[in-house]
C-alpha positions in Angstrom: -6.3 -18.5 20.6 -8.5 -15.5 20.3 -7.0 -12.2 21.5 -9.2 -9.2 22.2 -8.4 -5.6 22.2 -8.6 -5.6 26.0 -6.0 -8.4 26.0 -3.7 -6.4 23.8 -4.1 -3.3 26.0 -3.2 -5.3 29.0 -0.1 -6.6 27.3 1.0 -3.1 26.4 0.6 -2.0 30.0 3.0 -4.7 31.0 5.8 -3.8 28.5 8.9 -2.6 30.3 9.9 1.0 29.5 13.2 -0.1 28.0 11.3 -2.3 25.5 8.8 0.3 24.3 10.7 1.1 21.1 10.9 -2.6 20.1 7.2 -3.1 20.8 6.3 0.0 18.8 8.4 -1.3 15.9 6.7 -4.7 16.0 3.2 -3.2 15.9 3.9 -0.4 13.4 3.5 -2.7 10.4 0.1 -3.8 11.6 -1.1 -0.3 12.4 0.3 1.7 9.5 -2.2 2.7 6.8 -2.1 0.5 3.7 -0.4 2.3 0.8 -1.8 1.8 -2.7 0.7 0.5 -5.1 1.2 3.0 -7.9 1.7 1.6 -11.4 4.2 3.2 -13.7 2.6 5.6 -16.2 4.0 3.5 -19.0 1.5 0.8 -18.3 -1.4 3.1 -18.9 -3.7 0.9 -16.8 -7.3 2.3 -16.5 -6.8 5.0 -19.1 -7.1 5.1 -22.9 -10.8 4.7 -23.6 -12.6 1.7 -24.9 -10.1 0.1 -27.1 -6.6 1.6 -27.5 -5.5 -1.3 -29.8 -7.6 0.1 -32.6 -5.7 3.3 -32.4 -2.2 1.9 -31.8 -0.6 3.6 -34.9 -2.0 7.0 -33.8 -0.9 6.5 -30.2 2.6 5.6 -31.3 2.8 8.6 -33.7 1.8 10.9 -30.8 4.9 9.8 -28.8 3.6 6.9 -26.7 2.7 8.9 -23.6 5.6 11.4 -23.7 
């Protein structure tokens, strides 16, 4: 079954007033902007230059991101 935006608009128009909160809750997860998952700073993803493994002793001596 293919549903168009027009079909959805027609469905919304038929929602009983006492069901509006429930309908809004059901649709909110589909309409909310996607949040980017933030990685903990301790992972250091995407930072650190070309090859941090060659400087591991220096990095640890500096306090490992503290």
